[in-house]
FINUVO-444736 format. One record per residue (C-alpha): residue number from 0; x, y, z. Coordinates in pm, 1 decimal. Layout:
<nodes>
<NUM <X Y Z>>;
...
</nodes>
This chain:
<nodes>
<0 <-9414.1 7131.5 617.8>>;
<1 <-9128.5 6891.3 628.6>>;
<2 <-8792.2 7011.7 760.7>>;
<3 <-8465.0 6874.0 598.1>>;
<4 <-8248.3 6770.8 893.4>>;
<5 <-7966.2 6609.7 687.9>>;
<6 <-7625.4 6773.6 724.7>>;
<7 <-7480.1 6944.8 423.4>>;
<8 <-7244.0 6737.6 211.2>>;
<9 <-6876.7 6777.8 318.9>>;
<10 <-6641.4 6903.7 51.5>>;
<11 <-6418.4 6647.3 -127.0>>;
<12 <-6068.4 6621.5 33.1>>;
<13 <-5797.6 6795.7 -160.1>>;
<14 <-5528.3 6566.6 -309.8>>;
<15 <-5220.8 6537.5 -85.7>>;
<16 <-4927.2 6724.2 -222.7>>;
<17 <-4597.8 6542.8 -237.8>>;
<18 <-4345.1 6687.8 -1.2>>;
<19 <-4033.8 6824.5 -173.1>>;
<20 <-3831.5 6662.2 104.9>>;
<21 <-3956.4 6314.3 11.5>>;
<22 <-3854.4 6373.3 -348.5>>;
<23 <-3503.5 6472.5 -240.7>>;
<24 <-3475.1 6161.4 -24.3>>;
<25 <-3573.0 5938.3 -317.0>>;
<26 <-3312.1 6099.9 -540.2>>;
<27 <-3041.2 6060.7 -273.8>>;
<28 <-3128.8 5694.3 -220.7>>;
<29 <-3117.2 5631.9 -595.8>>;
<30 <-2777.8 5799.3 -622.6>>;
<31 <-2644.2 5597.1 -331.1>>;
<32 <-2767.8 5278.6 -495.6>>;
<33 <-2597.4 5372.0 -822.1>>;
<34 <-2273.7 5452.8 -638.6>>;
<35 <-2278.5 5119.5 -455.2>>;
<36 <-2347.2 4921.0 -773.0>>;
<37 <-2084.4 5121.0 -962.6>>;
<38 <-1833.1 5068.5 -682.2>>;
<39 <-1888.4 4692.5 -686.7>>;
<40 <-1845.4 4680.4 -1065.0>>;
<41 <-1535.1 4898.6 -1044.0>>;
<42 <-1391.8 4682.6 -764.9>>;
<43 <-1447.6 4359.5 -959.0>>;
<44 <-1303.3 4502.5 -1280.3>>;
<45 <-1011.3 4664.8 -1100.0>>;
<46 <-903.5 4328.9 -956.6>>;
<47 <-925.2 4173.4 -1301.1>>;
<48 <-734.9 4460.8 -1462.5>>;
<49 <-453.3 4447.4 -1203.9>>;
<50 <-420.4 4069.7 -1239.6>>;
<51 <-415.8 4086.9 -1620.0>>;
<52 <-159.9 4369.8 -1619.9>>;
<53 <79.1 4188.7 -1384.1>>;
<54 <64.5 3861.6 -1581.2>>;
<55 <94.6 4013.3 -1928.6>>;
<56 <378.6 4245.4 -1827.7>>;
<57 <559.4 3962.0 -1647.9>>;
<58 <531.2 3724.4 -1942.5>>;
<59 <680.7 3983.6 -2177.3>>;
<60 <957.4 4102.1 -1944.7>>;
<61 <1067.7 3766.3 -1801.8>>;
<62 <1039.5 3559.0 -2118.8>>;
<63 <898.6 3263.4 -1921.3>>;
<64 <534.6 3178.6 -1842.1>>;
<65 <395.6 3336.8 -1526.7>>;
<66 <75.4 3282.2 -1331.6>>;
<67 <-113.1 3489.6 -1075.2>>;
<68 <-401.8 3330.2 -891.3>>;
<69 <-572.9 3653.0 -787.7>>;
<70 <-537.8 4024.6 -720.2>>;
<71 <-733.5 4203.3 -450.2>>;
<72 <-741.2 4583.6 -446.4>>;
<73 <-848.9 4744.7 -119.3>>;
<74 <-1054.3 5049.8 -212.8>>;
<75 <-998.7 5221.4 121.2>>;
<76 <-704.5 5039.7 279.9>>;
<77 <-426.0 5155.9 45.4>>;
<78 <-315.0 4800.0 -30.6>>;
<79 <-307.1 4553.1 -318.9>>;
<80 <-278.7 4182.6 -236.4>>;
<81 <-142.9 3935.2 -491.7>>;
<82 <-187.0 3562.6 -429.0>>;
<83 <40.3 3287.7 -566.1>>;
<84 <252.4 3462.6 -826.3>>;
<85 <454.0 3187.9 -1001.8>>;
<86 <750.3 3228.9 -1237.7>>;
<87 <798.0 2936.6 -1476.8>>;
<88 <1122.8 2749.5 -1536.7>>;
<89 <1342.4 2824.6 -1837.6>>;
<90 <1328.6 2575.7 -2122.2>>;
<91 <1515.8 2252.4 -2052.3>>;
<92 <1445.6 2232.9 -1677.2>>;
<93 <1195.4 2010.7 -1499.0>>;
<94 <1056.4 2215.6 -1209.1>>;
<95 <704.3 2345.7 -1288.8>>;
<96 <799.1 2681.2 -1136.1>>;
<97 <1143.0 2824.2 -1082.6>>;
<98 <1005.0 3061.0 -820.1>>;
<99 <675.4 3090.7 -634.9>>;
<100 <590.9 3403.3 -439.0>>;
<101 <319.4 3305.0 -194.7>>;
<102 <144.5 3611.9 -56.9>>;
<103 <242.3 3960.1 -173.5>>;
<104 <112.6 4270.3 0.6>>;
<105 <172.7 4596.5 -187.7>>;
<106 <123.4 4928.4 -10.1>>;
<107 <-5.4 5174.9 -269.2>>;
<108 <-275.1 5441.3 -282.3>>;
<109 <-573.5 5372.7 -505.3>>;
<110 <-546.2 5706.6 -683.7>>;
<111 <-183.4 5631.9 -775.6>>;
<112 <-241.8 5297.6 -947.2>>;
<113 <-209.2 5464.5 -1286.5>>;
<114 <100.7 5668.0 -1194.3>>;
<115 <423.4 5618.1 -1389.0>>;
<116 <635.8 5507.5 -1215.0>>;
<117 <409.7 5355.8 -952.3>>;
<118 <522.1 5465.5 -606.3>>;
<119 <496.7 5189.1 -347.3>>;
<120 <556.3 5245.3 24.1>>;
<121 <630.9 4878.4 91.2>>;
<122 <606.5 4528.0 -50.2>>;
<123 <586.6 4232.0 187.8>>;
<124 <643.5 3884.8 42.8>>;
<125 <566.0 3589.2 268.9>>;
<126 <659.3 3227.2 207.2>>;
<127 <837.1 3245.3 -131.6>>;
<128 <1019.2 2943.3 -272.5>>;
<129 <1304.8 2942.7 -522.4>>;
<130 <1403.4 2618.1 -695.2>>;
<131 <1767.9 2610.6 -806.9>>;
<132 <1794.7 2322.8 -1050.6>>;
<133 <2105.0 2183.2 -1214.6>>;
<134 <2082.9 2000.2 -1548.5>>;
<135 <2420.9 1881.1 -1666.1>>;
<136 <2651.0 2180.5 -1622.2>>;
<137 <2367.0 2431.9 -1655.7>>;
<138 <2181.7 2606.3 -1374.0>>;
<139 <1825.4 2729.0 -1421.6>>;
<140 <1892.5 3064.0 -1255.6>>;
<141 <2170.3 3139.7 -1505.9>>;
<142 <1957.5 3023.4 -1798.5>>;
<143 <1674.6 3243.9 -1672.3>>;
<144 <1896.2 3553.0 -1661.7>>;
<145 <2054.4 3470.5 -1995.9>>;
<146 <1706.5 3444.1 -2153.2>>;
<147 <1585.5 3781.1 -2025.2>>;
<148 <1499.8 4012.9 -2314.6>>;
<149 <1706.5 4322.2 -2369.0>>;
<150 <1548.3 4662.6 -2322.6>>;
<151 <1196.1 4714.3 -2193.6>>;
<152 <957.8 4483.6 -2381.0>>;
<153 <582.1 4530.3 -2355.6>>;
<154 <310.7 4268.6 -2417.6>>;
<155 <137.3 4276.5 -2759.8>>;
<156 <-199.1 4365.9 -2604.8>>;
<157 <-42.8 4666.2 -2429.2>>;
<158 <199.8 4782.8 -2695.5>>;
<159 <69.5 5138.3 -2669.8>>;
<160 <150.1 5153.6 -2297.3>>;
<161 <490.0 5190.1 -2129.4>>;
<162 <615.1 4894.6 -1923.5>>;
<163 <504.0 4892.9 -1561.0>>;
<164 <770.7 5042.8 -1333.7>>;
<165 <781.8 5084.5 -958.3>>;
<166 <967.3 5287.5 -696.8>>;
<167 <967.4 5078.5 -378.7>>;
<168 <1063.5 5231.1 -44.8>>;
<169 <1086.4 4901.4 141.1>>;
<170 <1079.8 4540.3 15.5>>;
<171 <1065.2 4267.0 280.7>>;
<172 <1084.7 3889.6 232.2>>;
<173 <998.4 3650.0 515.7>>;
<174 <972.0 3271.6 546.3>>;
<175 <1163.7 3203.6 224.5>>;
<176 <1289.6 2862.4 113.0>>;
<177 <1543.6 2765.0 -149.6>>;
<178 <1528.8 2412.0 -290.6>>;
<179 <1863.6 2315.9 -443.6>>;
<180 <1868.5 2018.2 -682.1>>;
<181 <2224.2 1931.5 -790.9>>;
<182 <2272.8 1699.3 -1087.7>>;
<183 <2483.5 1434.1 -915.4>>;
<184 <2488.1 1213.3 -1224.4>>;
<185 <2637.6 1490.8 -1435.5>>;
<186 <2886.6 1577.0 -1162.4>>;
<187 <2994.6 1213.8 -1121.0>>;
<188 <3072.5 1192.7 -1493.9>>;
<189 <3346.1 1454.2 -1462.1>>;
<190 <3696.6 1298.9 -1449.1>>;
<191 <3829.0 1242.4 -1099.3>>;
<192 <3521.3 1382.1 -924.8>>;
<193 <3264.7 1102.2 -900.2>>;
<194 <3434.0 929.8 -607.3>>;
<195 <3404.4 1248.6 -399.9>>;
<196 <3023.8 1268.0 -419.3>>;
<197 <2939.0 1011.7 -153.9>>;
<198 <2675.5 1127.6 94.8>>;
<199 <2539.8 1410.7 -119.6>>;
<200 <2161.1 1421.7 -164.8>>;
<201 <1957.1 1491.4 -475.7>>;
<202 <1762.1 1771.9 -306.6>>;
<203 <1827.8 2018.8 -26.7>>;
<204 <1560.9 2241.8 128.5>>;
<205 <1720.7 2553.1 275.9>>;
<206 <1560.0 2800.2 514.3>>;
<207 <1649.9 3158.2 424.3>>;
<208 <1654.2 3435.8 688.9>>;
<209 <1442.7 3749.2 634.4>>;
<210 <1557.9 3992.1 365.4>>;
<211 <1505.0 4366.1 352.9>>;
<212 <1586.2 4596.2 58.2>>;
<213 <1525.8 4970.0 42.2>>;
<214 <1487.0 5242.6 -220.8>>;
<215 <1445.3 5016.8 -521.8>>;
<216 <1403.7 5214.9 -839.3>>;
<217 <1537.3 5536.3 -692.4>>;
<218 <1905.3 5466.0 -635.8>>;
<219 <2158.7 5743.7 -690.6>>;
<220 <1888.8 6000.7 -759.8>>;
<221 <1727.5 5791.3 -1032.9>>;
<222 <1349.7 5827.0 -1022.1>>;
<223 <1266.0 5621.9 -1332.2>>;
<224 <1157.7 5315.9 -1136.1>>;
<225 <1235.6 4945.2 -1163.0>>;
<226 <1059.0 4717.0 -1410.3>>;
<227 <915.0 4378.4 -1314.3>>;
<228 <1216.9 4219.2 -1482.9>>;
<229 <1453.5 4409.1 -1253.6>>;
<230 <1261.0 4326.4 -936.2>>;
<231 <1218.3 3954.1 -1006.7>>;
<232 <1583.7 3919.2 -1106.4>>;
<233 <1687.4 4089.8 -782.2>>;
<234 <1473.1 3855.3 -573.1>>;
<235 <1609.6 3545.1 -750.4>>;
<236 <1967.0 3663.5 -704.5>>;
<237 <1918.7 3763.8 -341.2>>;
<238 <1762.7 3429.5 -245.2>>;
<239 <2030.1 3234.8 -434.2>>;
<240 <2304.0 3441.9 -269.7>>;
<241 <2165.1 3365.2 77.3>>;
<242 <2152.8 2995.3 -13.3>>;
<243 <2530.8 3000.4 -66.0>>;
<244 <2565.3 3100.1 299.9>>;
<245 <2336.7 2827.3 438.0>>;
<246 <2494.8 2577.7 675.8>>;
<247 <2223.2 2335.3 566.2>>;
<248 <2414.8 2284.6 242.3>>;
<249 <2738.6 2077.6 232.1>>;
<250 <3048.9 2294.8 179.5>>;
<251 <3122.0 2138.5 -162.4>>;
<252 <2779.9 2230.8 -299.2>>;
<253 <2780.2 2564.2 -121.9>>;
<254 <3097.0 2671.1 -299.7>>;
<255 <2978.3 2531.6 -632.1>>;
<256 <2657.5 2732.2 -596.6>>;
<257 <2861.4 3039.8 -505.3>>;
<258 <3050.4 3009.6 -831.4>>;
<259 <2729.8 2999.9 -1033.8>>;
<260 <2553.5 3277.4 -842.1>>;
<261 <2858.2 3497.4 -896.2>>;
<262 <2847.0 3430.8 -1269.4>>;
<263 <2470.1 3484.1 -1273.2>>;
<264 <2514.3 3820.4 -1102.4>>;
<265 <2754.0 3941.8 -1369.2>>;
<266 <2511.0 3827.5 -1638.7>>;
<267 <2219.7 3999.6 -1463.3>>;
<268 <2401.5 4332.5 -1450.6>>;
<269 <2404.0 4334.4 -1830.4>>;
<270 <2027.9 4275.8 -1850.2>>;
<271 <1871.2 4481.1 -1571.6>>;
<272 <1848.3 4856.5 -1537.0>>;
<273 <2099.2 5053.3 -1333.4>>;
<274 <1840.8 5086.8 -1056.2>>;
<275 <1892.6 4717.6 -967.8>>;
<276 <2270.0 4689.5 -998.4>>;
<277 <2340.6 4828.6 -652.6>>;
<278 <2146.4 4546.0 -488.2>>;
<279 <2319.2 4287.8 -710.5>>;
<280 <2665.9 4417.2 -619.7>>;
<281 <2578.9 4416.9 -250.9>>;
<282 <2473.6 4051.2 -253.8>>;
<283 <2779.9 3956.9 -459.8>>;
<284 <3005.3 4120.4 -202.7>>;
<285 <2842.3 3920.9 74.4>>;
<286 <2907.9 3598.4 -116.6>>;
<287 <3276.4 3682.9 -151.4>>;
<288 <3309.3 3742.6 223.3>>;
<289 <3177.0 3392.3 295.2>>;
<290 <3426.3 3217.5 68.9>>;
<291 <3768.4 3151.9 214.1>>;
<292 <4055.2 2908.5 219.9>>;
<293 <4115.0 2663.6 -62.2>>;
<294 <3750.7 2682.0 -176.8>>;
<295 <3773.5 3057.4 -222.5>>;
<296 <4102.7 3025.0 -408.7>>;
<297 <3957.1 2759.6 -640.5>>;
<298 <3662.2 2980.8 -727.0>>;
<299 <3882.4 3286.7 -762.7>>;
<300 <4111.8 3104.4 -1003.3>>;
<301 <3816.8 3006.3 -1219.6>>;
<302 <3655.4 3351.0 -1219.8>>;
<303 <3986.3 3519.0 -1305.0>>;
<304 <4042.2 3285.1 -1596.1>>;
<305 <3965.5 3478.2 -1918.7>>;
<306 <3836.9 3157.1 -2076.3>>;
<307 <3557.6 3138.1 -1815.8>>;
<308 <3342.2 3391.4 -2000.9>>;
<309 <3392.0 3205.6 -2329.1>>;
<310 <3299.8 2866.1 -2190.3>>;
<311 <3097.6 2885.1 -1864.5>>;
<312 <3045.9 2506.2 -1868.8>>;
<313 <3418.8 2447.5 -1863.8>>;
<314 <3455.4 2701.2 -1584.1>>;
<315 <3201.1 2511.2 -1376.9>>;
<316 <3385.7 2186.9 -1440.3>>;
<317 <3710.3 2348.3 -1325.1>>;
<318 <3534.9 2483.6 -1018.4>>;
<319 <3394.8 2145.0 -923.6>>;
<320 <3732.0 1983.5 -980.9>>;
<321 <3907.0 2243.5 -768.2>>;
<322 <3657.7 2208.4 -485.3>>;
<323 <3587.3 1837.3 -471.5>>;
<324 <3912.3 1714.0 -619.8>>;
<325 <4112.5 1937.7 -388.8>>;
<326 <3955.9 1767.0 -92.8>>;
<327 <4086.8 1432.6 -216.3>>;
<328 <4435.4 1574.8 -273.6>>;
<329 <4445.0 1705.5 80.1>>;
<330 <4362.7 1361.3 212.9>>;
<331 <4623.0 1192.7 -5.3>>;
<332 <4888.6 1440.7 103.0>>;
<333 <4843.7 1362.3 469.5>>;
<334 <5163.3 1222.4 621.8>>;
<335 <5162.9 855.9 702.4>>;
<336 <5172.1 765.2 1067.4>>;
<337 <5485.0 598.2 1193.6>>;
<338 <5451.6 238.7 1303.1>>;
</nodes>
């Protein structure tokens, strides 16, 4: 008899059950992937939305073309960076941009970007440049202010939204330049003035010391915020006011610029909200302190003339005549030396 020595067949292995823990890990990884992809898309769209909002609001509120190269929103750093924000020149002037704000760092929390008004801890502007251009008797900074729209305009594509407004705790400006371009040809055509223009240049580049402004949009208990129109007008006026104090500018042009900045300030106070008027008055007061002697009297006589508001061009002509012509009179009145 034959004995079967083969071992009995081993049972088939049971199928391995999936661990619940592995399933949870897969779900978590998928969610993380979705969050990362969603965050990237949100980040890219947020930059585009911020850039579009700034440009469209600026175009409507300033009534001149504006450009913004880029906007960069830090998702975790509480900061928005704007690069190369340019404000175009009013019609009739040659400079491509009246003002260029180089790098702008805005301290704001991400979850407050949709707040109204937008509360900003600080704004740092580095390397801005303001071009003050004279064409005939007109100055671009005065034409800019005169062309500002009344009220609070909104762009057509955002008509259902209120204009962007900000409350700024601290606004700092560093490394600023003002380029002043007097129209010497127009000045020389004025009677009795042309012979006094010798040695003046067609362009002056002025270095402006750091500026610091606080509590913009919240002055005197007002919590309504400042619109882009108010803020840009303030910056233009502040830089122009500091240019009138620059020793890099000849006294004749410095006093002429003072006359126009003073007139521009009065015009601006009719166009901007009350939240900006305090800063405008402060800069105007500083201009007045810097003007003395015969130059100050000449400007004062022009500003106190009731016809100045009716005909600003004539007022400028009187101011130039009083400043440059007066210098010639002083020389002619000098006593002759005895032989």
